N, C-alpha and C positions, 0 to 999 in steps of 0.2 A: 936442276932445276929450279930446286925448293929454294935455294939460295939464291936465285936471281929473282925469286916473288918479293923474298923479303925486301933483301936490298931495293926493287921497282917501287915499295912501296915506300921504304923510308927515301930513298931517292924525293919521293912526289913531298911527304911530309920538311923534308930541307931543305927543298924549291918555294914551298911555303913560306917560310921564318922568315926573310928579308921581308917579306908581305906583308906578314903581321908584326914584326920590330916595327914599317915604318904605320902601318894602320894604328898599332897602341898609340904614338906619338900622337898621331890624331884626338885618338879618345881620348886620354890622357886631359889634354888641350882643352875636349870639349866637356870631359865632365866637369871640370872648373868651371865652365858657365851652364850646365843640366845639373837638376837637382835627383841625388841617388837614389834608386827602389830599397831601399832595407829585406831582407831577405825575405819575411812575414811578404811585403808585397810582391815578391819577386817569385810568390807559392801558387799565390791569389791567382796571378800572372798566368801560373803554367795551368791551375784549374780553368782555366775558363777557356786556355785553348782547348782542357780536351774535351770543352763541354760544345755538345751538336743540337745547341737549341737556336731551329731555324725552321719558319715557316715555311714550305715550302706547296706548290701546289702546279699540277701541270708542268710541260717538256721544260720550259726553261729553266724552272723552279727548281724543279732536282736537279738537274745541267748542275745550276750556278752551284749547290751545297755538295755533290763529288767533288767539282774544282775546288770547294773551302778545302773539304776531307784530302782532296792531296796535297794541297803548298802546303798542309798543317807539317806532313809526314817530314822525316831526317832524311828517308829515303825517295829514290823516285819511284812513283805508283802509278795506277790507272783503276779509279774507283766508278763504281755505278752503286746511286742510290736509287730508292725509293722514294713515290711526289707522295703526297698528303693522304692519299688514300692507301697507302702502301704498294701498289703497282709497279713493279720492274713490267720492263720492255715485254718479257720473252715469260714461258713459262718455268721454266727449270731454269739452273743456275748457271748450267753450261752452255745452253742456247743464249742469256746471256753476256757470258762473258767475252765469247764471239765478237762484239760491237767493238772493246776496246783496241786502241792500237798493239798491232805485234801478238796480239791474241788469234790462233787461228783451233776450226771448231775438229772434232772427230766425231764419226757416224755409229750407230749401231740403230741396223734396221730402221734409220729413217730418221732417227731423235739423235739429238746432240749427249753425248757422255762422257767424253773427257778432253781435252784443251790441251795446245800445246801454246809456249809460251817465248816469241821471239825466234823462231824457226826450231826449237825441242822439244820433242816429243811429252805425251804425261809422261812419259817415266822420270821427265827435267823436273818435274814440273811439283813441289810440295804441294798438298790439301791442307788447310786450315780449319775448322771450328773455331769461332773464340778464339784465335789464338794459340786453341792447343792441336799440336799433330792430330788426323781423321786414320783410324781403320779404313782397308778396304776392303778384304775379303779378295780379292783380283791376283793376280801372278804377277802382275805385271807393275804393280807399287799401287799404280792410279790408282786413285778416288773418284769411280761414276757419277758425277754429277746428276746424272743424269734421276735421281735418288731422291737430291733434295730438293722443297719444290722453294720456290723464288719466294712464296709467300710469310716463309718462315722467317726472315732475315729482314733485317736495315737497313743493309750495303753488302758489301761483295769489293774487294778490295785486292787490287794483283802488283804486288812489289816485285818492283823490278830489279832493284840493290838493295840492298840488308846491310847491317852494320849488324858489328860483332855479337851485340845481346841477340841476335835474331836464331832460332835455327838456319845452320847456312847447305843444310841437306836438297841443294834446290838452283843446279848451275841455272836454267828456264828464269826461274822467277816463282815465287809464293801466294798462292791463291790463299786468300782469308776470310769466310765468312761471318760475316757477323749480325748474332738474332738479333732481335729485339729487343731495348733497351729502352725504360720511361726517362731513365736520366738521357737517353740520349736525345727522344724527343722533345722532353721540355714540359709535359704535359697529359694528361690520361685521355685515354682515346681507344674507340675499339668502333671495326671496319668488320662487313660480309660481304663474301667474292661468291658468287654463285656464275656458272658456268657451264655450257652447251660443247660439247665440238666436236665437228662431224668430218671424217675422214673417206671423200672420196672412191678411192678402190677398197676396203673398209665397207664402205655405204651406212657405215652402221653412226649415233653419239653412244662420244663419252663425256660421259657426265664430271664437274667437279665443283667442290667449294672449299672454302678458308674462312675460318675468324680470329682473328686479331685483333690486340690491342694493347694500352700500358694502363698502369693504376701507378698514379701518384701514394701512398700512404704516408702520414706519422707525420706531419707537416713539413713532407715533403724529406723525410730520409730514408722512407724503403721506396722501394722502385720494382713494380710486376712488372713484366715483360711476356704475353703468352701470344701461342698460337697454333691452330690443328688445321691440319688440309687433307683435305680426299680427295682421289680421284680416281676414279672407272677409267681407262683410256685402253679404246682398242684400234687397230692397226692392223694394214696388211699390206703385206712385201713382197713384190718379188723379184728372181732373182738366181742370176745364170753365171755358173761360177764354177774355178779349173779347179770342186770338191776337196780333197786333201793335198795335195798334190804341188811343190814347192818347183817340180821339174818339168820342165818340155820335157819328148821324144822324138827322135830322128827316123824316122819311114821313107822307106827303097822298096820300092816295087821287088818280089822274089818267084812271085806263082811260075811256076812257068818255067824259069832261070833255070839252066843246063849247069854243070859245073863246070862245062868249055867254056861257057861262057864271063863264068864266076873269076875263071882262071883269065881270059884274055880282059876281063876288068870293059867288056857288052856290057852295064850295068845302065838302068834308068833313071832319073834323076834321081835326088836325095834331097825331101823336107825335112824344117823343124817345123813342128805341128803339136797339139796342146793331145796331153796324155790322156786327161778326165774331162767330162763333161758331165753337171751336173744343174738343172734344174730345180726349183724349191719354189716354191709357196709358204711365211713364214704369217698364217694368218695369231695376232698376237692380242693378248687378253692382258694389263697393267695395272693394275691397283698401284698405286700410292698413300701411307695414314703414316700420318708426322705430325707431329708436334715438338715445339719448344715450351720451355717455364725459363722466364729468368730471374733471378729474383738479385736486391742488392737493395745494401746497405752501406748509407757514409751517417752516423752520427755527431761526425763533424768533422772539419776540415782537415783533418788528420787523420781520420781513418776510414776506412771502407773496406767490403768484404761484399763477397759475393758463391752464390752458387747458379752454374747458367748447365740446365740439360738440354739436349734435344735427339727425339729420336724417329727412325724413321726406319718401314718398312713397305718393301717394293718386292711384288706379289706378280710376278710373271708369270702369266702363260700360256707358250707358244704350242702353236697342233702346223705340225712342218710339217711339206709336201715335194719327196724327194724323187725325180727319176733323173735315174745314173748310168750314163757309158764308162763303165769300163776301157778305154782305147787299146790302154796298157794293155789287157791282156794275152793279143797278140802276139804271135812272138817273137822271138830275133828275127835278122837275118839269115834267112836258110831254111826256118820252117815251115814256110808256102804259106802265111796265115799276112801276110802282106800283098793285095788282090792287085791295089791297082797307086800309082800315086800320078801326079801331077805338077809339074815344076814350076807352071805360069801360074796354075788355081790358084796352090799349094790347098789342092781337093787327096781324097785319099777312101779307100777302100780297107776293107780290113776284116777275117773271119777271126773265128773260135772268141767271139765279143760274150760277155755279159750282160744283158738291162737287167738294174735294181729298179725295186719298184718297193717306196721303205713309204711309210705313215708313222710321223714321229710324235710322241705327247709329251710335252714337258715342263714341268708343272714345279716353280723350286721358290723360296723365302731368300729375302735377303734384309735381315732385320741390324741396324746398328744403330747403336747407343753410347753417343759420348757426354762425358761426364767431366765437371773443373768446380774445385774447391780452392775458394782463394783466396786474397786479400792488400791491402797495402795499409803500411801506415809511417805518418811522417814523426819523427820529435827531431827538437830544438829545432826546429822548423830548415834545418838543414839538410837532414836524415833520413832518405826511405827506403822504407825493406819489400817488399812486395813480394809475392811467393805462391803457387800453386801447385797441387796436383790434380792433374790429370785423368783420365782413361775414356778410353774407347774402342770397342769394339767391335767387327761385324762380322754377322754366322751368315754362309747363306745355305740354305738348306734344298737340293733339290733329288730329293730319297727318293718321286714315284715316275721318274722316267719312263717311259717308256716307248717299243716300237715291232710292230710284225713286216715283215720284208716276203716281198714276190717275186720271183728270178725268171726269167729265161737266157737260157743259155746257148753259147755254141750260133752266135747267129752274123750275119753276115752285115757291116754297119757302117755308113757313109760317112764321114766328117770335113769340117774345114774352120779352121781360125781365124778369126779377124781382132779386130780392133774392141769391137761394142758389141762381137756377138761370135759364139760353135756355134755351127749346126753340125747336128746328128741326125737321123735318122736307120732304119733299121731298111735292108734290100733283099729282095728278094733273087737268088741265085741268077735267075735268066736278066733282072734287073742289071746286076752288076755286072753280068757278061755284057751284057750290051752295052752298060756304060763305061768303059773296061775296053773296048771293041774290042771281045774277044769272041770265038764262033763260043753257042754255047749247046752242053752237053751236059746228060743229067748222070750230077753224083760227080764235077768233075770239082771242086771245092770238099767232092771225101769229107768224112765226119765234124770239120772244123762249122759246117752252113748246115746244122740237119737242125737248126733252130725257126722256129715259125709262128714270130710274133701278135700277126695277128687273129691268132687262134689264142682266145683268155685262158683256154683250158694249161694252156702249156706253161702260163705264169704260175707255180708252184710256190705253199708257200714251204720259206727253206732258211726264216732264221729267227727269231724271238728277243728282242735287246730288252733287257732289265736292267735300270742301272740307280742306286741313290747315289748321292756324293754328297759330302761335308765339308767346307773348307770355314775354316777360323782364323782370324788378324785380331790377334789382341794385344792390346798396344795401352802400357802404362806408364806417366814421366811424374818427377818431380823436375822444379824448380825454384831457383831463389835468386833476386838481386839486388843489391843495395847499392845505394846513391848518394854521395855525399854533395850535395852543390855549394858552393866555393862561390859563384859569380866576382874574382877579382879582376884587373888586369889581366891575368892568364892564364887563368884556369875558370869555365864556367861548371863541368862536376866531373866526375872523377864516378866510375859505374862498374862495376864486378859481382859474377856470377855464377852460377852453374847449372846443370840441366843433365839431367840420368833419369832415363830409358830404360827400359826393356819390351822386347816385342817376342811374340809365337806366332808363327804362323806352321797351321796344320793342313792338310788335305786327305782325305779316308774317301775314296770310291770301290763303291761295291760294282759289281758290272758284271752279267750275264749275256755273253752272246751267241748264237748254238742252232745248229736245226734241228728241233724236238725228232726225236722217235718214237714212232705207235707204241712198242715196245714200255717208252716210258710212262704210259697214259696210267698204268693199271688199270688198265680192264674198262674205263672209264670212255666212253662214246661218244657222247659229244667231245672231247680231249683228241679221240683217234679220228675224227671226222674232221676236226680243227689243223689238226697235224696233217693233217693228206691234203686239204683241199687245195684249188687250187681257185685263181683273180675270177674267177665264171661263177662261183659258185655264191657271191654277192652282188648285190644292189654296188651299182658305182659309172658314173659319168668322167668324161672330161670338164673339169674346173673352167667355169666363163672367165674368158677372156686373159688364159695363161698360155705355156709356152707346151704344157703337156701333150705327147702324141697317144700314150692309152691312160684309160680311167682309175680316179679311186675310186676306194670305198670312204664310207662317212666313220670319224669320229668315234662313233658308238660298238660300231663294226670290230675298232683295233680292240677298244676296252674288252667287247666279248671273246675279240680272239683271246687276248690277254691273259679273259679269267679264267678261260677252260684250259689252258696249255704252262699256269705259271707253276702246275704242279709236278712238272720233270723238270723242276730245275732238279731239282736234290737226288732224281738219279741219270740225268744225262753227266751232272757233273760228280757222280760219286762222292757227295757231301762236303766235297774238295774246293776250297775258295780259289776263284778262277785264274790264272794273270793277266785279266781284262781289273781283274778286283782288286791288283797287286802293284802293277807293273809302276803307277800315276799315283801308289800312295808316298808319302814325303812330310816330313817336321823339319824344321828351322826355329835357331832359337837366335838372338841378333839382342846383346846387347852395345848397349852406348852410353860416354860421357863425353863430357863439353864444359870446359868451363874458361873465362873468358874475362877480360879487362879493359875497358875502354873510357877513352876522356874526351869531354870538347873543350876546344878554344876559340876562346870569342878574336877576333879579326879586326878589329873597328868595331863601327857602332854597324855595318850591315853586315857582314861575313861571320861565319862560321866555319870550322874545323872538325871532324869528329876522327878520332883515328884511333887502332884498340888492335886485339889478337882474339884468337880463339881457336882451342888446345879439341879435338875432336878424338876420341877414339873407338875404333869395333871391334868387338869379336863375333865371327857369325860361325853357326856350324849347321849341319846339314845332316842326314838318313833319306836313304832312297833304294832302290830297286834300281838292279841288270835282268832288262826281261829279254824274252825273243818267243813269238811263238809262229807253231810247227807245224800251224793248221789248213796249211796246202800239201803237205807231207803224204801219202799215201805205200802203206808198206803188204809186204805180202808177211804169211809165215804165221807164228804165236803170236801172240800180245800185240795183234798190229793195234793200229790206233793215231791219236796224235799227240805227239810230244808237245809240252808248254813248259819254260823253264823261266823263272822269278827267284833270281838272289838278293839278299839284300847287301847290299853294301859296305863298306867301313864306315864311320862316318871323316868325314868331310869338314875341318874346323880352318880358319883364316882369322890372324889378328892385324888390324893395321894403323895406324893414329896419323893427322897433321897439322902443321898448323895454316891458319889462316888468318891471314893477315889485314886491314884495308885503313881507309881512308877514305872519307867523305867530305865535299865542300860541300858550302852553301850560302852562297853572295845576295844578297837583294838589293842592287844599287840606287833602286827607284821603287815607291812603295805598287807601282804594275807591275815590274821584271823582277822576275826569279831564275839565276842560273846556280846552277848543280853539275856536280864533279864528281865523280867515284873512281879508284882503283881499289878492287872487292876481290876475295877470294873466296871460292865456296868448292859441293863436291856432291855428287850423284850417285847412289848406291845401287850396284846391279839391281835388279829385281828379282824376284822367288822361283821365275820360272827360268829365268838364266843361268841363276847362281845353284841352285840346288842340285843334288848330287841324287842322278838317274843314268841309266845309258841304255836306248834301247833299239832293239836291232830291227828293223822293216820285217811285216809279216810274211812278204814273198822273197822268204830265206833259200837263199843257191846254197847247196852243196857239191861239191869235188870230190868220185872215187879217187881214191889210192890211189898215185901217181897216176892219173891223167888229168884233163883239162876242159873235158868235157861237163861242165855245171849246168846242173837245172833245179829249178822249185820245184818237181814230181817226183820222188825218188821210188817210183811204180816196181825199180825190178829189188829192193832191196827189204832184205827183214832188219829188225832194231839193232841182232847184233851184228847185222856184217852193214849197217846204218854210224856207229863207232867209231869207225876207221874213215869216215865222212870226214871232209875239211871245210869246215865255213870259209865260200869266193867270197875273194879280194873287195869284188863291184855287187856285196852286200851294201843297202841303206844304215848306214848307224845315226842314230840321236843322243846327244850327250849332252849331261851341263858341264858346267862349271864353276865350282865351289871355287878356285882358284882367282878368281874375278876380283879384283880392288875397284873401289870408286873412283871416277873420272872425278880429274880436280879439275879449275878452269881459274885463272883471270881474268875480270873481270875490269872491264874502264869502261864507265858514262860517262857523258856531257850532254845535258837536254839544257834549252832555254825557253823559257814559258812568257808568254806578255799579254798580261791579263790588261787589254785593254781599255775593257768598259763593261757593265753584266750583260750588253749587248755584241760582245767581241771575246773571243780565247782562242789565240795561235800559238803554239809549241812545235820544238823541233828537237831531237833527243836523237842523238850517236850515238852503238855501243859496238865493244870489239869484244870477242871473248877468247882467249888463248887454254885450248881444253889439253890436255895431258891423258892416257890412256882411257879411249871415249869407247864405248864398248859397241861390237855390232856385231849381229848377226849374222855369219859365217852361210851358203849352204853350198854342199858339193865340193870340198876337198879335202886330197889325199892327207892322209897322218897314218902313224904305228899303232898302233892300241898300248906301246909300252912310252910312248909320250901322249900320253890322254892324263888330262889333271885333274881325270877318278879313275884310281886301281878298280881295275874289274876284274872278278875272281874267277875268271877263264878255266884255272884248274879245276873250279866246282862242276862244271860240269863236265857230263859224262858219255851221255847221250852219241855228240861228236866229237872235232877236235876243234876247238881254235885256240889256235898255236898264239903266244903272249906277243911279237913281235911280231902280224900279220899287219900287213900294211893295207888299207883300205878306203879305196876311191872314194866313196861318197856318202864324208861324214858332215853332219850342220850338225852347227855347234856355236856359241855366242865368244867373243873372243876379247881382252883389252887389244885397241887399235894403239897406232904410234900415235901421231896425235891430230888436232883437227881445227879447227878457224872458223869463228861465227862476228862477222860483221856489215854492218846495216845502219839504217835510218830509218826512224823514226819522225812523221808530220800528224799535227791535227789543227784545226784549223774547226772550231765554230758562230755562230755569227748568225745573229735574230734582229729581222728588221721592222723599224714600224708600226709599219702595216701587216705585223703577224705573220708572216712567211721569213724559214729558218733554216739553217743549214747545218748538219752535223756532220765532222767527217773526219775520217782518216787515214791513211797511208804508212806501209813499213814496205820497204827494201830491204834482202839482207839476200849474203851470200857467204857461201863455207868451203873451205876445203879440206877435206882429213884423208889422209893418209892411215893404212892397213898394211901390216908385216908384212914380206912380200913372197911368203910363202900361201899368203891369202888374195892377195889384189895385190898388180902392179901398177905402181904411179896413183893419180888424185883422183878423187871422188868428190860427188858432194857428201855432205851429211844428211844420213835417212833424219826422217821427220822433219825435213825442213822444207819452209810453200817461198821460195822465194821472192815473191809481191802478194800483201794483204791491201786490201779496199775494205773501207769503209765508207758510207755516200747515203745519208736519211735530208730528205727535201720534205717540210713540210708547210704547215698555216697553226694557226692555234689563234681566237681568242680567251676571253674569261670561258666559256662552256663549251665548246668545240675545240678539238684538233685535229689534223690528220693527219700521216705519215706514208712515205714509201721509203721503205729501208733495200737496200742491196747492199752484199755481204758480194765479196770476190779474194779466193783461193787461190793462188798457181797451183801445177801438181808438184808433187811430194813422192821423192822414191824411199820408198820403204825398208826394204830389203836389195842385195847384192848377191852376184853370184861369182863364183871362184874364179881368179883368173890372178892364176901363183906368176912372178915374177919368170918362175921356169920353163912357161909358156909362148909359143906363141901368140899376137892378137890374133892372128889369122887360121890359129888352129879353133877352128869354132867347138870342137869336144873338148878340148884340154884348157879354153880364154870361155868362161861362159856368159858370160860379158849378157849375153841377151838373158839369161833368168833375172839382172836387174829387176825388179818390182815395184811400180810406182802406183802411186792414185790421181787420177787427173785434174785438172785444175774445176775448180766448183764456185760456180755463182746461184745465188739465191737471192730470190726481191721480194717481200713482205710488203702488202698492206694493212695498217693500225689505223682507226676510229675510233676515239668517245665523245662522249656529249654529256653537259654533269643535266640528268631532268630535272632537277633540285637541284639543294645547296650540297644537300647530302645526298643524295643517289648517282652516282654517274653509267651511263650503258659505253661499250664497249664490243665494236665489234671486230678482226683479225682474219685473213687474208692468207696464208702461208704459202710458201715456194709454187708462186703464181705463173713458174718458169716450168712448171715439171723437171722440176733439174734431177739426176741420177747421178750417182756415186757410182763412178767406175773404177777400177786398180786393174793392170793390163803389166803382160811381161814386155819390157822392153824388144825381143825379140832380133833378128836380121834379114839379111835375104834373101837364107835359105827360109826362113818361115812368112815373110812377104810385106814385112814391119813390125808393128804391135800384136800381142795374141791376148785377149780376155782373160784374165787374171780372177773377177767377179764386178757385177754389174747388179745395184740396187734399185728398184725403181718400187717409187711409194707413194705419188703423183702429191697431190694437193689435201690444206686443213682449214676446214675457215674455224672459228669462234663466235661466238655469242654471250656474254654475260653480264653481267650488274655489278660492280661492286655498291653499296650502303655504307653510312659512315652514319654513327651513334652520336658521337658527340665526339 
């Protein structure tokens, strides 16, 4: 296949040679009558192209600047630029990028965070700061752009076709955010912005200010660009979600069903419904502090040096209220805990259900520093050497998280799942019997229905959760490029270079989660009272406007409980590190090397072709743990207690390399038409979370007695000694990493036609096709033998019970390299400005994909995950010299996010063997924003923004089937509208 890729590129180059020969003759004839530029003049022309001295003011002129920057690029790109006052349309980089064709946005708690490009998710997109790759401290490699205020930047560009001198770790595209530059602005400036935002759900104000400017010094040989920004943003998001499980559950009533009915098959309807439900309210206080400094020195036309640095600090305080119904606590069929199932309405009633009441306080700080030092020197008017050292480090510290939990057990709970909601409520035994059409008798449901949630005295404090996490992503790179300008009849230039990168990523989490005992309080009465307390002991109330059915205590009470019970950790854990503090720890080392060679050929007077090849080598190594929690086990006899297992895995490593050739054509038949074409290859490495070494068995572990299939998750009749002969059941769930993953590779085909009709009209059409090999996909619920896993599990070191090395497990969640995937689409852009002040800015992207996995995972073809088939952006507005108004609409179609297992061995109508119903989608999204600006004076501008006017919600759901009655909710976020009022002051 790789040979085919090389041949494809070479064929394209060969096809261009006859055209080149014909146009070279025309060029020779034209050269006889046209003056020839000297090398010095040509170098001056190149420098003029690099200069961005464009005076801009208003929507139209900012748009013109972006068009000019796009036109100068070697490859196809989309650019967003600031206006004269340094204003972007949006408040952070992610929000701004969603306005571009082919770019979609992923939100977190109502705010833009990650971007996808051309239907490929955030993990396919590389984010650079001033051309150097940024660290992110996120497990998915994706860099959260919500932490970067737009006020720090001069331009934001999305590179959609890459030349060999660029980092090709990006099948989707590369986002490059460029700091403010005095040389780019071409003058000294100083702007101050102040703003207040109001969120309707939080009913609070969020102040923000920024200061940015540029200064040219010493006869314009030194340029300073600087920016500082601060924002205190307060939000509230109401959320309904399927908690953490990616599996739904089949329900069939078994209460009162006799053995004779079971044998005769006289059973009621079976439905597929949610396994969990959590109502959640996230009250977030987010503080962003950021600064950027860009020092550039150009003593002559032949020398340029720079030092660029950017710092962002993102403090996130979340106060999360959670009401959690664990439907899956009801036993499997035969335990008489599934009391009622309605096959038509998909309602169900379960007993033996626990309801959890959690108040979680999370406080984290993410600091990211990006620094680059480099320069460019020209020798003999034709040799150019540029070089750079760059370092980016991101550190996320969340070492103060705490949570208290109250719980009521053995409840009867009603449930029903739907696309937009999951319903749940606690029933009394009488109500449940009446609803199910059963004659009620006292105690008919036994001990599985002895709870009473209506009495707050029954909600016992039963869990103290303390967590401290630290994530570090440290990235260093060295690169050098050497270019020889030739500019003869056959070659414009030749360029070679290399890049070496080292990356270290580590996650260290310390977590304690346990039910404190009064004996662990060391006689402290306040501690004993807290450990023995119930929800009735504290003032509480149901939050207004929420879906909660039970009241919550205040954050101050949570801190008070945490403070007096924290002392129990040492005795409760015997001073040992808990499995929760170990199982998620891992470290990754990744070294990459790249070298390239490329050249540009003239094809007559109006066309050029760039061709070359880049070689990349990756070395990857990871450490982690195999873990298993036995907290649900109960033991008799001496030494009773719970058993937790955490065993280090042997280091896993892989090394792979590849050649990536490309050809890029640029043709300008007239002064207002630009044609581009490219065949280029690129890759995307697996994320840290996908490739790290780990294996985690689900906490609800089932064991099987020797010689018996009567497996259970509570071994009350066994002593620890007897348990040593028990065998791990096959239907336990295992989450496992895959260090053997290799990078996805892609041949990318791009063509575009841009028409710069006038300053008032711009139209563009682009088509693209991506042929991806070894694409990476997350798969839930496949069957596999432990011996076939990509990590070697040290099961022989488990002595508490038996885990056979060749044990076949039915429920494995893993990430795999798929077979092939294809993405193809079209991008359309249309911008027009009318003499009367009205304007239209619009773009649309239509794409499709086809992906195939290994037959042991999924049969047939499917869309590529994280792909939106359609995106539309439409802005209509009016502006004059002092006022502008815009209505901005953004639409994104639904996205497939994860898939369920359906191997070739399963029949499509076998709903338990073929889990297509488990595919998870994100619903389509439409947002409407309004923006107004008014120039109070020449130097003072007022603005007002109204965001999310349609109160759009983020919705995710399981695909479902006839057993579920259609889609079943996975997650819904409601975050309301936001209004912003601010002023920008231009000092000079």
